[in-house]
DOZADREN-376743 format. One record per residue (C-alpha): residue in three letters; x, y, z; chain; residue number from 1. Coordinates in Angstrom, 1 decimal, m for minus. Layout:
<rs>
<r type="Ala" x="X" y="Y" z="Z" mol="A" seq="NUM"/>
...
</rs>
This chain:
<rs>
<r type="Met" x="0.0" y="0.0" z="0.0" mol="A" seq="1"/>
<r type="Leu" x="2.8" y="2.4" z="0.9" mol="A" seq="2"/>
<r type="Leu" x="4.4" y="1.9" z="m2.5" mol="A" seq="3"/>
<r type="Ala" x="1.1" y="2.3" z="m4.2" mol="A" seq="4"/>
<r type="Leu" x="0.9" y="5.7" z="m2.6" mol="A" seq="5"/>
<r type="Leu" x="4.4" y="6.7" z="m3.6" mol="A" seq="6"/>
<r type="Gly" x="4.2" y="5.1" z="m7.0" mol="A" seq="7"/>
<r type="Gly" x="1.9" y="7.8" z="m8.4" mol="A" seq="8"/>
<r type="Arg" x="4.3" y="10.4" z="m7.2" mol="A" seq="9"/>
<r type="Phe" x="7.2" y="8.9" z="m9.0" mol="A" seq="10"/>
<r type="Gly" x="5.5" y="7.7" z="m12.2" mol="A" seq="11"/>
<r type="Arg" x="5.3" y="4.0" z="m11.5" mol="A" seq="12"/>
<r type="Asn" x="3.4" y="2.3" z="m14.3" mol="A" seq="13"/>
<r type="Lys" x="3.2" y="m1.2" z="m12.8" mol="A" seq="14"/>
<r type="Lys" x="m0.2" y="m2.1" z="m11.3" mol="A" seq="15"/>
<r type="Ser" x="m0.3" y="m2.1" z="m7.5" mol="A" seq="16"/>
<r type="Asp" x="m1.1" y="m5.3" z="m5.6" mol="A" seq="17"/>
<r type="Ala" x="m4.6" y="m4.0" z="m4.9" mol="A" seq="18"/>
<r type="Glu" x="m5.3" y="m3.4" z="m8.6" mol="A" seq="19"/>
<r type="Ile" x="m4.1" y="m6.8" z="m9.6" mol="A" seq="20"/>
<r type="Met" x="m6.3" y="m8.4" z="m6.9" mol="A" seq="21"/>
<r type="Val" x="m9.3" y="m6.2" z="m8.0" mol="A" seq="22"/>
<r type="Leu" x="m8.9" y="m7.5" z="m11.6" mol="A" seq="23"/>
<r type="Gln" x="m8.9" y="m11.1" z="m10.3" mol="A" seq="24"/>
<r type="Ala" x="m12.0" y="m10.4" z="m8.2" mol="A" seq="25"/>
<r type="Gln" x="m13.7" y="m8.9" z="m11.1" mol="A" seq="26"/>
<r type="Gly" x="m12.9" y="m12.1" z="m13.0" mol="A" seq="27"/>
<r type="Gly" x="m14.8" y="m14.1" z="m10.5" mol="A" seq="28"/>
<r type="Asp" x="m12.2" y="m15.1" z="m8.0" mol="A" seq="29"/>
<r type="Glu" x="m14.2" y="m15.2" z="m4.7" mol="A" seq="30"/>
<r type="Gln" x="m11.2" y="m16.0" z="m2.5" mol="A" seq="31"/>
<r type="Val" x="m9.3" y="m12.9" z="m3.7" mol="A" seq="32"/>
<r type="Leu" x="m12.5" y="m10.8" z="m3.2" mol="A" seq="33"/>
<r type="His" x="m12.7" y="m12.0" z="0.4" mol="A" seq="34"/>
<r type="Glu" x="m9.0" y="m11.3" z="0.9" mol="A" seq="35"/>
<r type="Leu" x="m9.4" y="m7.8" z="m0.4" mol="A" seq="36"/>
<r type="Leu" x="m12.4" y="m7.1" z="1.9" mol="A" seq="37"/>
<r type="Phe" x="m10.5" y="m8.4" z="4.9" mol="A" seq="38"/>
<r type="Ser" x="m7.0" y="m7.0" z="4.2" mol="A" seq="39"/>
<r type="Tyr" x="m8.3" y="m3.4" z="3.5" mol="A" seq="40"/>
<r type="Ser" x="m10.7" y="m3.3" z="6.5" mol="A" seq="41"/>
<r type="Pro" x="m8.3" y="m0.8" z="8.2" mol="A" seq="42"/>
<r type="Phe" x="m8.4" y="1.4" z="5.1" mol="A" seq="43"/>
<r type="Met" x="m12.2" y="1.4" z="5.1" mol="A" seq="44"/>
<r type="Lys" x="m12.4" y="2.3" z="8.8" mol="A" seq="45"/>
<r type="Lys" x="m9.8" y="5.1" z="8.4" mol="A" seq="46"/>
<r type="Thr" x="m11.7" y="6.6" z="5.5" mol="A" seq="47"/>
<r type="Ala" x="m15.0" y="6.3" z="7.4" mol="A" seq="48"/>
<r type="Ser" x="m13.4" y="7.9" z="10.4" mol="A" seq="49"/>
<r type="Gln" x="m12.2" y="10.8" z="8.3" mol="A" seq="50"/>
<r type="Val" x="m15.7" y="11.4" z="7.0" mol="A" seq="51"/>
<r type="Cys" x="m17.5" y="11.0" z="10.2" mol="A" seq="52"/>
<r type="Lys" x="m14.9" y="12.7" z="12.5" mol="A" seq="53"/>
<r type="Arg" x="m15.0" y="9.9" z="15.0" mol="A" seq="54"/>
<r type="Phe" x="m13.6" y="6.4" z="15.6" mol="A" seq="55"/>
<r type="Ile" x="m15.3" y="3.7" z="13.5" mol="A" seq="56"/>
<r type="Asp" x="m15.3" y="0.0" z="14.4" mol="A" seq="57"/>
<r type="Asp" x="m16.9" y="m3.1" z="13.0" mol="A" seq="58"/>
<r type="His" x="m20.2" y="m2.6" z="14.9" mol="A" seq="59"/>
<r type="Asp" x="m21.0" y="0.9" z="13.4" mol="A" seq="60"/>
<r type="Asp" x="m23.5" y="1.3" z="10.6" mol="A" seq="61"/>
<r type="Glu" x="m20.9" y="3.6" z="8.9" mol="A" seq="62"/>
<r type="Tyr" x="m18.5" y="0.7" z="8.7" mol="A" seq="63"/>
<r type="Ser" x="m21.1" y="m1.5" z="7.0" mol="A" seq="64"/>
<r type="Ile" x="m21.6" y="1.3" z="4.4" mol="A" seq="65"/>
<r type="Ala" x="m17.9" y="1.7" z="3.9" mol="A" seq="66"/>
<r type="Leu" x="m17.6" y="m2.1" z="3.4" mol="A" seq="67"/>
<r type="Ser" x="m20.4" y="m2.1" z="0.9" mol="A" seq="68"/>
<r type="Ala" x="m18.9" y="0.9" z="m0.9" mol="A" seq="69"/>
<r type="Phe" x="m15.5" y="m0.8" z="m1.1" mol="A" seq="70"/>
<r type="Asn" x="m17.2" y="m3.8" z="m2.7" mol="A" seq="71"/>
<r type="Glu" x="m18.9" y="m1.4" z="m5.1" mol="A" seq="72"/>
<r type="Ala" x="m15.5" y="0.1" z="m5.9" mol="A" seq="73"/>
<r type="Ile" x="m14.2" y="m3.4" z="m6.7" mol="A" seq="74"/>
<r type="Glu" x="m17.0" y="m4.0" z="m9.1" mol="A" seq="75"/>
<r type="Lys" x="m16.9" y="m0.6" z="m10.9" mol="A" seq="76"/>
<r type="Phe" x="m13.1" y="0.0" z="m11.0" mol="A" seq="77"/>
<r type="Asp" x="m11.9" y="0.6" z="m14.5" mol="A" seq="78"/>
<r type="Gln" x="m8.1" y="0.0" z="m15.0" mol="A" seq="79"/>
<r type="Thr" x="m8.0" y="2.4" z="m17.9" mol="A" seq="80"/>
<r type="Asn" x="m8.7" y="5.3" z="m15.5" mol="A" seq="81"/>
<r type="Asn" x="m5.7" y="7.3" z="m14.3" mol="A" seq="82"/>
<r type="Ala" x="m6.7" y="7.1" z="m10.6" mol="A" seq="83"/>
<r type="Ser" x="m5.4" y="4.1" z="m8.6" mol="A" seq="84"/>
<r type="Phe" x="m7.9" y="1.7" z="m7.1" mol="A" seq="85"/>
<r type="Leu" x="m7.4" y="2.9" z="m3.6" mol="A" seq="86"/>
<r type="Thr" x="m8.0" y="6.5" z="m4.7" mol="A" seq="87"/>
<r type="Phe" x="m11.2" y="5.4" z="m6.5" mol="A" seq="88"/>
<r type="Ala" x="m12.3" y="3.3" z="m3.5" mol="A" seq="89"/>
<r type="His" x="m11.7" y="6.2" z="m1.1" mol="A" seq="90"/>
<r type="Leu" x="m13.9" y="8.5" z="m3.2" mol="A" seq="91"/>
<r type="Val" x="m16.7" y="5.9" z="m3.5" mol="A" seq="92"/>
<r type="Ile" x="m16.7" y="5.3" z="0.3" mol="A" seq="93"/>
<r type="Arg" x="m16.8" y="9.1" z="1.0" mol="A" seq="94"/>
<r type="Arg" x="m19.7" y="9.6" z="m1.4" mol="A" seq="95"/>
<r type="Arg" x="m21.7" y="6.7" z="0.1" mol="A" seq="96"/>
<r type="Leu" x="m21.1" y="7.9" z="3.6" mol="A" seq="97"/>
<r type="Ile" x="m21.9" y="11.5" z="2.8" mol="A" seq="98"/>
<r type="Asp" x="m25.2" y="10.3" z="1.2" mol="A" seq="99"/>
<r type="Phe" x="m25.9" y="8.4" z="4.4" mol="A" seq="100"/>
<r type="Ile" x="m25.2" y="11.4" z="6.6" mol="A" seq="101"/>
<r type="Arg" x="m27.4" y="13.6" z="4.5" mol="A" seq="102"/>
<r type="Lys" x="m30.3" y="11.1" z="4.6" mol="A" seq="103"/>
<r type="Glu" x="m29.9" y="10.7" z="8.4" mol="A" seq="104"/>
<r type="Ser" x="m29.8" y="14.5" z="8.8" mol="A" seq="105"/>
<r type="Arg" x="m33.0" y="14.9" z="6.7" mol="A" seq="106"/>
<r type="Arg" x="m34.7" y="12.2" z="8.7" mol="A" seq="107"/>
<r type="Asp" x="m33.7" y="13.8" z="12.0" mol="A" seq="108"/>
<r type="Glu" x="m34.9" y="17.2" z="10.7" mol="A" seq="109"/>
<r type="Phe" x="m38.3" y="15.7" z="9.7" mol="A" seq="110"/>
<r type="Ser" x="m38.8" y="13.8" z="13.0" mol="A" seq="111"/>
<r type="His" x="m38.0" y="16.8" z="15.1" mol="A" seq="112"/>
<r type="Asp" x="m40.0" y="19.2" z="13.0" mol="A" seq="113"/>
<r type="Phe" x="m37.1" y="21.3" z="11.9" mol="A" seq="114"/>
<r type="Met" x="m39.1" y="22.7" z="8.9" mol="A" seq="115"/>
<r type="Thr" x="m39.5" y="26.0" z="10.8" mol="A" seq="116"/>
<r type="Ala" x="m38.0" y="29.5" z="10.7" mol="A" seq="117"/>
<r type="Glu" x="m34.8" y="28.0" z="12.2" mol="A" seq="118"/>
<r type="Glu" x="m34.3" y="25.9" z="9.0" mol="A" seq="119"/>
<r type="Pro" x="m31.7" y="28.4" z="7.5" mol="A" seq="120"/>
<r type="Glu" x="m29.7" y="28.1" z="10.6" mol="A" seq="121"/>
<r type="Ala" x="m29.7" y="24.3" z="10.3" mol="A" seq="122"/>
<r type="His" x="m28.5" y="24.6" z="6.7" mol="A" seq="123"/>
<r type="Asn" x="m25.8" y="27.0" z="7.9" mol="A" seq="124"/>
<r type="Gly" x="m24.8" y="24.3" z="10.3" mol="A" seq="125"/>
<r type="Leu" x="m24.5" y="21.7" z="7.5" mol="A" seq="126"/>
<r type="Ala" x="m22.5" y="24.2" z="5.5" mol="A" seq="127"/>
<r type="Asp" x="m20.2" y="24.8" z="8.4" mol="A" seq="128"/>
<r type="His" x="m19.7" y="21.1" z="8.8" mol="A" seq="129"/>
<r type="Ala" x="m18.9" y="20.7" z="5.1" mol="A" seq="130"/>
<r type="Ala" x="m16.4" y="23.6" z="5.3" mol="A" seq="131"/>
<r type="Ala" x="m14.7" y="22.1" z="8.3" mol="A" seq="132"/>
<r type="Met" x="m14.5" y="18.8" z="6.5" mol="A" seq="133"/>
<r type="Ala" x="m13.0" y="20.4" z="3.5" mol="A" seq="134"/>
<r type="Tyr" x="m10.4" y="22.2" z="5.7" mol="A" seq="135"/>
<r type="Ser" x="m9.6" y="18.9" z="7.4" mol="A" seq="136"/>
<r type="Ile" x="m9.0" y="17.2" z="4.1" mol="A" seq="137"/>
<r type="Glu" x="m6.7" y="20.0" z="3.0" mol="A" seq="138"/>
<r type="Gln" x="m4.8" y="19.7" z="6.3" mol="A" seq="139"/>
<r type="Gln" x="m4.4" y="15.9" z="5.8" mol="A" seq="140"/>
<r type="Asn" x="m3.1" y="16.5" z="2.2" mol="A" seq="141"/>
<r type="Gln" x="m0.6" y="19.0" z="3.5" mol="A" seq="142"/>
<r type="Lys" x="0.5" y="16.6" z="6.3" mol="A" seq="143"/>
<r type="Arg" x="0.8" y="13.8" z="3.8" mol="A" seq="144"/>
<r type="Ser" x="3.1" y="15.9" z="1.6" mol="A" seq="145"/>
<r type="Glu" x="5.2" y="16.9" z="4.6" mol="A" seq="146"/>
<r type="Glu" x="5.7" y="13.3" z="5.7" mol="A" seq="147"/>
<r type="Ile" x="6.7" y="12.2" z="2.2" mol="A" seq="148"/>
<r type="Phe" x="9.3" y="15.0" z="2.1" mol="A" seq="149"/>
<r type="Leu" x="10.6" y="14.0" z="5.5" mol="A" seq="150"/>
<r type="Tyr" x="10.7" y="10.3" z="4.6" mol="A" seq="151"/>
<r type="Glu" x="12.6" y="11.1" z="1.4" mol="A" seq="152"/>
<r type="Lys" x="15.2" y="13.0" z="3.5" mol="A" seq="153"/>
<r type="Met" x="15.5" y="10.1" z="5.9" mol="A" seq="154"/>
<r type="Leu" x="16.1" y="7.6" z="3.1" mol="A" seq="155"/>
<r type="Gln" x="18.8" y="9.8" z="1.6" mol="A" seq="156"/>
<r type="Gln" x="20.9" y="9.4" z="4.7" mol="A" seq="157"/>
<r type="Phe" x="21.0" y="5.7" z="3.9" mol="A" seq="158"/>
<r type="Gly" x="21.7" y="6.1" z="0.2" mol="A" seq="159"/>
<r type="Leu" x="18.1" y="5.3" z="m0.7" mol="A" seq="160"/>
<r type="Ser" x="15.4" y="7.1" z="m2.5" mol="A" seq="161"/>
<r type="Phe" x="11.7" y="6.5" z="m3.5" mol="A" seq="162"/>
<r type="Gln" x="12.9" y="5.5" z="m7.0" mol="A" seq="163"/>
<r type="Ile" x="15.2" y="2.9" z="m5.6" mol="A" seq="164"/>
<r type="Leu" x="12.5" y="1.7" z="m3.1" mol="A" seq="165"/>
<r type="Val" x="10.0" y="1.1" z="m6.0" mol="A" seq="166"/>
<r type="Lys" x="12.6" y="m0.9" z="m7.9" mol="A" seq="167"/>
<r type="Val" x="13.6" y="m3.1" z="m4.9" mol="A" seq="168"/>
<r type="Ser" x="10.2" y="m3.8" z="m3.6" mol="A" seq="169"/>
<r type="Pro" x="9.7" y="m7.6" z="m3.4" mol="A" seq="170"/>
<r type="Val" x="7.4" y="m8.8" z="m6.2" mol="A" seq="171"/>
<r type="His" x="5.8" y="m11.6" z="m4.3" mol="A" seq="172"/>
<r type="Gln" x="3.4" y="m10.7" z="m1.5" mol="A" seq="173"/>
<r type="Asp" x="4.8" y="m13.4" z="0.9" mol="A" seq="174"/>
<r type="Thr" x="8.3" y="m12.1" z="0.5" mol="A" seq="175"/>
<r type="Arg" x="7.1" y="m8.5" z="1.0" mol="A" seq="176"/>
<r type="Leu" x="5.3" y="m9.4" z="4.2" mol="A" seq="177"/>
<r type="Thr" x="8.3" y="m11.3" z="5.5" mol="A" seq="178"/>
<r type="Ser" x="10.5" y="m8.3" z="4.8" mol="A" seq="179"/>
<r type="Ile" x="8.2" y="m6.0" z="6.6" mol="A" seq="180"/>
<r type="Gln" x="8.1" y="m8.4" z="9.6" mol="A" seq="181"/>
<r type="Ile" x="11.9" y="m8.4" z="9.7" mol="A" seq="182"/>
<r type="Ala" x="11.9" y="m4.6" z="9.5" mol="A" seq="183"/>
<r type="Gln" x="9.5" y="m4.6" z="12.5" mol="A" seq="184"/>
<r type="Leu" x="11.9" y="m6.8" z="14.4" mol="A" seq="185"/>
<r type="Val" x="14.7" y="m4.3" z="13.7" mol="A" seq="186"/>
<r type="Ala" x="12.5" y="m1.3" z="14.7" mol="A" seq="187"/>
<r type="Glu" x="11.4" y="m2.9" z="18.0" mol="A" seq="188"/>
<r type="Thr" x="14.8" y="m4.2" z="19.1" mol="A" seq="189"/>
<r type="Asp" x="17.0" y="m1.5" z="20.7" mol="A" seq="190"/>
<r type="Glu" x="20.3" y="m3.0" z="19.8" mol="A" seq="191"/>
<r type="Tyr" x="19.3" y="m3.7" z="16.2" mol="A" seq="192"/>
<r type="Lys" x="17.9" y="m0.2" z="15.8" mol="A" seq="193"/>
<r type="Gln" x="21.1" y="1.3" z="17.2" mol="A" seq="194"/>
<r type="Tyr" x="23.2" y="m0.8" z="14.9" mol="A" seq="195"/>
<r type="Leu" x="21.2" y="0.3" z="11.9" mol="A" seq="196"/>
<r type="Met" x="21.5" y="4.0" z="12.8" mol="A" seq="197"/>
<r type="Asp" x="25.2" y="3.8" z="13.6" mol="A" seq="198"/>
<r type="Lys" x="26.4" y="1.4" z="10.8" mol="A" seq="199"/>
<r type="Lys" x="23.7" y="2.4" z="8.2" mol="A" seq="200"/>
<r type="Lys" x="23.2" y="m1.3" z="7.5" mol="A" seq="201"/>
<r type="Leu" x="21.3" y="m4.3" z="8.9" mol="A" seq="202"/>
<r type="Pro" x="22.7" y="m6.7" z="11.6" mol="A" seq="203"/>
<r type="Ile" x="22.1" y="m9.6" z="9.2" mol="A" seq="204"/>
<r type="Lys" x="24.0" y="m12.2" z="11.2" mol="A" seq="205"/>
<r type="Asp" x="21.8" y="m11.6" z="14.3" mol="A" seq="206"/>
<r type="Ile" x="18.6" y="m11.4" z="12.3" mol="A" seq="207"/>
<r type="Glu" x="19.4" y="m14.6" z="10.5" mol="A" seq="208"/>
<r type="Thr" x="19.3" y="m16.5" z="13.8" mol="A" seq="209"/>
<r type="Leu" x="15.8" y="m15.3" z="14.7" mol="A" seq="210"/>
<r type="Val" x="13.9" y="m15.6" z="11.4" mol="A" seq="211"/>
<r type="Lys" x="13.2" y="m18.5" z="9.1" mol="A" seq="212"/>
<r type="Val" x="14.7" y="m16.7" z="6.1" mol="A" seq="213"/>
<r type="Ser" x="18.0" y="m17.4" z="4.5" mol="A" seq="214"/>
<r type="Arg" x="20.9" y="m14.9" z="4.7" mol="A" seq="215"/>
<r type="Lys" x="20.8" y="m14.6" z="0.9" mol="A" seq="216"/>
<r type="Thr" x="17.1" y="m13.5" z="1.0" mol="A" seq="217"/>
<r type="Ile" x="17.7" y="m11.0" z="3.7" mol="A" seq="218"/>
<r type="Glu" x="20.7" y="m9.5" z="1.8" mol="A" seq="219"/>
<r type="Arg" x="18.7" y="m9.4" z="m1.4" mol="A" seq="220"/>
<r type="His" x="15.9" y="m7.4" z="0.2" mol="A" seq="221"/>
<r type="Arg" x="18.1" y="m5.4" z="2.6" mol="A" seq="222"/>
<r type="Lys" x="17.3" y="m2.0" z="1.0" mol="A" seq="223"/>
<r type="Tyr" x="13.6" y="m2.6" z="1.3" mol="A" seq="224"/>
<r type="Ile" x="13.9" y="m3.9" z="4.9" mol="A" seq="225"/>
<r type="Ile" x="15.9" y="m0.8" z="5.9" mol="A" seq="226"/>
<r type="Ala" x="13.4" y="1.5" z="4.3" mol="A" seq="227"/>
<r type="Met" x="10.5" y="m0.2" z="6.1" mol="A" seq="228"/>
<r type="Ala" x="12.4" y="m0.2" z="9.4" mol="A" seq="229"/>
<r type="Leu" x="13.1" y="3.5" z="9.2" mol="A" seq="230"/>
<r type="Leu" x="9.5" y="4.2" z="8.5" mol="A" seq="231"/>
<r type="Gln" x="8.4" y="2.1" z="11.6" mol="A" seq="232"/>
<r type="Met" x="10.9" y="3.9" z="13.7" mol="A" seq="233"/>
<r type="Ser" x="9.7" y="7.3" z="12.6" mol="A" seq="234"/>
<r type="Asp" x="6.8" y="9.6" z="13.7" mol="A" seq="235"/>
<r type="Leu" x="5.4" y="9.7" z="10.2" mol="A" seq="236"/>
<r type="His" x="1.9" y="8.6" z="11.3" mol="A" seq="237"/>
<r type="Phe" x="0.2" y="9.0" z="8.0" mol="A" seq="238"/>
<r type="Leu" x="2.6" y="6.8" z="6.0" mol="A" seq="239"/>
<r type="Lys" x="2.7" y="4.3" z="8.9" mol="A" seq="240"/>
<r type="Glu" x="m1.1" y="3.9" z="8.6" mol="A" seq="241"/>
<r type="Tyr" x="m0.6" y="2.7" z="5.0" mol="A" seq="242"/>
<r type="Leu" x="1.8" y="0.1" z="6.3" mol="A" seq="243"/>
<r type="Lys" x="m0.2" y="m1.0" z="9.4" mol="A" seq="244"/>
<r type="Gly" x="m2.5" y="m3.3" z="7.6" mol="A" seq="245"/>
<r type="Arg" x="0.5" y="m5.5" z="6.6" mol="A" seq="246"/>
<r type="Leu" x="1.9" y="m5.8" z="10.1" mol="A" seq="247"/>
<r type="Asn" x="m0.9" y="m8.1" z="11.5" mol="A" seq="248"/>
</rs>
């Protein structure tokens, strides 16, 4: 997911994992469809939380709407469009939730007999809410750009860049998940973290004794592992959210 986010910034033409899975689901692969709906549950909740301005969990009606909207996005996604699938899904979820909020608002107004002289004030309240939402989105976009800039500077200290990261990203999902788990091990172990920061390289010999991965595999993906470890060690909360779904 993280590389899908950064890929658009650096002109990556290769389809993201999500888009490949969406095409498989559109072709009738039920197992892939279920995997998509399960794997991107954090993405749906985060999007719903942004729209609703509160925490959303599995028991909320808003999550059910987000889940339905995500499934709709899978069905309607057109790979010939310029937007990535996750961008498209984000927009579909937002539209469906905003429609839901408007319907609930109209129902509340009707049930409480708000069709009075105070109605313009109620409309102003909705307008204020919409303006606040737009401002929040603008702030999030600004924060996202700032974090990408900071992460780029962080990578440069280790001789890395987004372009390199895109090239060295493991092709196979299992290998990518394993690499991220190794990065998490480094980020959460003080001596490994210190070694990485001091030596600008991985403590491969120590890592090799703790994971069921060959030294050759660790060395082959060391740049990607370092980049993911740096991210997990950072305070770049927005970018870490894109990675979080792969850490479970």
